[in-house]
C-alpha positions in Angstrom: -28.3 51.4 17.1 -29.6 53.6 13.8 -29.6 51.5 11.1 -30.7 52.9 7.8 -32.4 49.6 5.4 -32.1 50.6 1.8 -35.5 49.4 0.4 -34.8 49.6 -3.3 -32.0 48.4 -5.0 -29.6 46.9 -2.4 -26.6 48.8 -3.1 -24.4 49.5 -0.3 -23.1 52.6 0.0 -20.7 51.8 3.5 -19.6 55.4 4.4 -23.3 57.1 4.8 -23.6 53.8 6.8 -20.7 54.6 9.1 -21.6 58.2 9.4 -25.1 57.8 10.2 -23.7 55.6 12.6 -21.5 58.6 14.0 -24.4 60.5 14.1 -23.5 63.1 11.7 -26.3 63.8 9.6 -25.4 66.9 7.7 -22.4 64.9 6.5 -24.4 61.7 5.1 -26.7 64.0 3.7 -23.4 66.0 1.6 -22.6 62.0 0.7 -25.9 60.8 -0.2 -26.1 64.3 -2.9 -22.4 63.6 -4.0 -24.0 60.2 -5.0 -26.8 61.3 -6.9 -24.5 63.9 -8.7 -22.7 61.0 -9.8 -25.3 58.9 -10.9 -29.4 60.1 -10.1 -31.0 57.3 -10.6 -29.3 55.2 -7.4 -31.8 55.6 -5.6 -31.2 54.3 -2.1 -29.6 57.6 -1.9 -33.1 59.5 -2.2 -34.1 57.4 0.5 -31.3 58.6 3.1 -32.2 62.2 2.6 -35.9 61.9 3.5 -35.6 59.5 6.2 -32.6 61.0 8.0 -33.1 62.7 11.6 -34.4 66.6 10.4 -32.4 67.7 13.1 -29.2 69.5 12.1 -28.6 69.2 8.4 -29.7 71.7 5.5 -33.3 70.8 5.2 -33.8 73.3 2.1 -31.1 71.1 0.2 -32.3 67.8 1.5 -36.2 68.5 0.0 -34.9 69.8 -3.2 -33.0 66.4 -4.1 -35.6 64.7 -2.2 -38.3 65.8 -4.2 -36.1 65.0 -8.0 -35.9 60.9 -6.3 -40.1 60.9 -7.7 -38.7 60.4 -10.8 -37.0 57.6 -9.5 -38.6 56.7 -6.2 -41.8 56.1 -8.4 -45.3 55.3 -6.9 -43.8 54.6 -3.7 -46.2 55.3 -0.6 -43.3 55.4 2.3 -41.7 57.6 0.4 -44.2 60.3 0.0 -44.4 59.7 3.3 -41.1 60.3 4.4 -41.0 63.3 2.0 -44.0 65.2 3.5 -42.5 64.9 6.7 -39.1 66.7 5.3 -41.6 69.0 3.9 -42.6 69.6 7.5 -40.2 69.9 8.8 -38.6 72.7 5.9 -41.5 74.4 7.0 -41.4 74.4 10.2 -38.1 76.6 9.8 -40.0 79.3 9.2 -43.9 79.7 9.7 -44.6 81.9 7.3 -43.5 78.8 4.7 -46.4 77.0 5.5 -48.9 79.7 3.7 -47.8 79.1 0.7 -46.6 75.1 1.6 -49.2 73.3 3.4 -50.7 72.3 -0.5 -47.6 70.5 -1.2 -47.4 68.5 1.8 -50.8 67.6 2.2 -50.7 66.5 -1.5 -47.6 64.1 -0.4 -49.9 62.7 2.4 -52.8 62.3 -0.1 -50.8 60.5 -2.5 -49.1 58.0 0.0 -52.8 57.4 1.5 -54.0 56.5 -2.6 -51.1 54.4 -3.4 -51.6 52.2 -0.2 -54.9 53.0 1.9 -53.5 50.8 4.7 -50.3 53.2 4.8 -52.0 54.3 8.8 -49.0 56.4 9.9 -49.7 58.6 6.2 -53.7 59.1 8.2 -51.9 60.3 11.3 -49.6 62.6 10.3 -52.3 64.0 8.4 -54.7 64.0 11.1 -52.1 65.7 13.2 -52.1 68.5 11.0 -55.3 69.1 10.5 -55.7 68.7 14.7 -52.6 71.5 15.2 -52.3 73.3 12.1 -54.5 77.3 11.9 -57.1 77.6 9.4 -55.6 79.8 7.6 -53.0 77.0 6.1 -55.7 74.1 5.9 -56.4 72.8 9.6 -60.0 71.7 10.0 -60.8 70.0 13.3 -63.9 68.4 11.9 -62.5 67.4 8.6 -59.4 65.6 11.3 -62.6 63.8 13.0 -64.3 62.9 9.6 -60.9 61.2 8.5 -60.4 59.5 12.4 -64.1 58.4 12.4 -63.6 56.4 8.3 -60.1 55.2 9.3 -61.7 53.2 12.8 -64.6 51.7 10.1 -61.0 50.5 7.7 -58.9 49.2 11.0 -60.3 50.0 14.1 -57.2 50.2 16.4 -56.1 52.7 13.6 -59.1 54.6 14.3 -60.1 54.6 18.0 -56.3 55.8 18.6 -56.9 58.7 15.6 -60.3 59.8 17.3 -58.3 60.1 20.1 -56.0 63.0 18.9 -58.5 64.7 17.7 -61.0 64.6 20.6 -57.6 66.0 22.6 -56.7 68.8 20.4 -60.4 69.3 21.0 -60.0 69.9 24.4 -62.5 67.2 25.0 -60.7 64.8 27.5 -63.9 62.7 28.5 -64.1 62.1 24.5 -60.8 61.1 24.5 -61.2 58.8 27.6 -64.0 57.2 26.8 -63.0 56.0 23.3 -59.7 54.3 24.8 -61.8 52.8 27.4 -64.1 51.2 24.3 -60.7 50.6 22.4 -59.1 48.8 25.7 -62.9 46.7 26.1 -62.4 45.5 22.7 -58.5 45.0 22.0 -56.8 45.0 25.5 -53.1 45.8 23.4 -50.1 47.8 24.0 -51.2 50.7 21.3 -54.5 51.1 23.6 -52.7 50.8 27.1 -49.9 53.5 25.9 -52.9 56.2 24.5 -54.5 55.3 28.0 -51.3 56.5 29.6 -50.1 59.5 27.1 -53.8 60.6 28.0 -53.2 60.4 32.0 -50.0 61.8 31.4 -51.3 65.2 29.9 -53.7 65.4 32.7 -50.5 65.2 35.2 -52.0 62.1 36.6 -48.7 60.5 37.1 -49.1 57.0 38.6 -51.9 56.6 36.8 -50.1 56.9 33.8 -47.1 54.6 34.7 -49.5 52.0 35.4 -51.0 52.5 31.8 -47.3 52.6 30.0 -46.3 49.5 32.0 -48.8 47.5 31.3 -47.7 48.7 27.2 -44.4 47.6 27.6 -45.0 43.9 29.2 -47.0 43.9 26.0 -43.7 44.6 24.4 -45.0 48.6 22.6 -41.5 50.0 22.8 -42.4 53.8 23.2 -44.1 53.0 26.6 -40.8 52.6 27.4 -39.6 56.4 26.7 -42.6 57.5 27.7 -42.5 55.9 31.6 -39.4 57.1 31.8 -40.9 60.9 31.2 -43.6 60.2 33.5 -41.1 59.2 36.2 -39.5 62.8 35.4 -42.1 64.9 35.1 -44.0 63.4 38.5 -40.2 63.7 40.5 -40.6 60.0 41.4 -38.4 57.1 41.0 -35.6 58.8 38.6 -33.1 55.7 39.3 -36.4 53.9 37.1 -36.6 56.4 34.7 -32.8 56.2 33.8 -32.5 52.7 33.2 -36.0 52.9 31.1 -34.1 55.5 28.8 -31.0 53.0 28.8 -33.0 49.8 27.7 -35.0 52.0 25.1 -31.5 53.7 23.6 -30.8 50.3 22.4 -33.6 50.3 20.0 -34.9 54.1 20.0 -36.7 55.9 17.5 -34.3 58.0 15.8 -36.6 60.7 16.0 -36.2 60.7 19.8 -32.7 60.2 20.3 -31.3 63.5 22.1 -35.0 63.9 23.7 -33.8 60.5 25.2 -30.1 62.1 26.3 -31.8 65.7 27.4 -34.5 63.2 29.5 -31.5 61.4 31.2 -30.5 64.5 32.3 -33.3 65.2 34.1 -33.2 62.4 35.4 -30.0 62.7 36.2 -30.3 65.8 37.8 -32.9 64.6 40.4 -30.4 62.3 42.0 -28.2 65.4 42.2 -26.0 63.2 39.4 -24.6 67.1 38.1 -21.2 65.3 36.4 -23.6 62.6 34.4 -26.2 64.9 34.0 -23.8 67.6 31.7 -22.7 65.1 30.0 -26.1 63.9 28.7 -26.8 67.4 28.0 -24.3 67.5 26.1 -25.3 64.9 24.0 -28.2 66.2 22.8 -26.9 68.7 21.7 -23.9 67.4 20.1 -27.1 65.2 18.1 -29.3 68.6 17.5 -27.2 71.8 18.3 -30.6 73.3 17.9 -32.1 71.6 21.2 -33.1 74.7 22.7 -34.6 72.4 26.2 -30.9 70.8 26.1 -29.5 74.1 25.8 -31.6 76.1 28.3 -30.7 72.6 31.0 -27.2 73.2 30.4 -27.0 76.2 31.6 -29.0 76.6 34.1 -26.8 73.2 35.7 -25.1 74.3 38.5 
């Protein structure tokens, strides 16, 4: 169930909440904009615009209104982070937009970090961009590593995670593994086990990946549940357990992964020759995200 807590005024907007529960992101966005057209001071509506899942809505319009919200949602680090993520989603609709838009995206992240130096998600967002983006729009792996190392001094677990991200981007898995082993030795936590599982998954060592991910889930680290299912599906074993993982995960999912979880559910059902169930799962994924190309392909290939 997706619940968007109203962070500023506490004002209830039941129609928008009802639309969110129905999974109609564009309608929810339209309703939030209608609220703001009547009263631009209702800060909760701006939060809807930045926090709604990005799929299946007019991101250019959402971004225009969300930027207006900076006047009303003042000096809030989390708002700047969500605004950066919305900006990224909008720029990804046309990669050429990054040529002129990357500085604004990075500026929002820097503002989030300046307001709240302990908002670690903003560091990870920036490091991910620096690792993946071409140099012409601001990508810089050396800068990413320097930021990750400085984060380690501030908060060790977060810094280790960031360093693993950078070394993976640099295609240096042995260094990533060494960092993970150091992390696990110092702090045997769910996130550490999860990151080791993800490294093993990237190397297609699915049994080892599953072992680490299940240890992460035993520690209560919920993202491991989705990745345990994904590992079983990629390795083509224990599809029934993958379905059980996803069913549990969908009780409290990350909103950004709901469509992907239904697609993976269909993958597992196909492996069990449950074609009708798989078709329904792919259709559910596409209902949530009509532009989900992998789900489109899976549905078209289902015989």
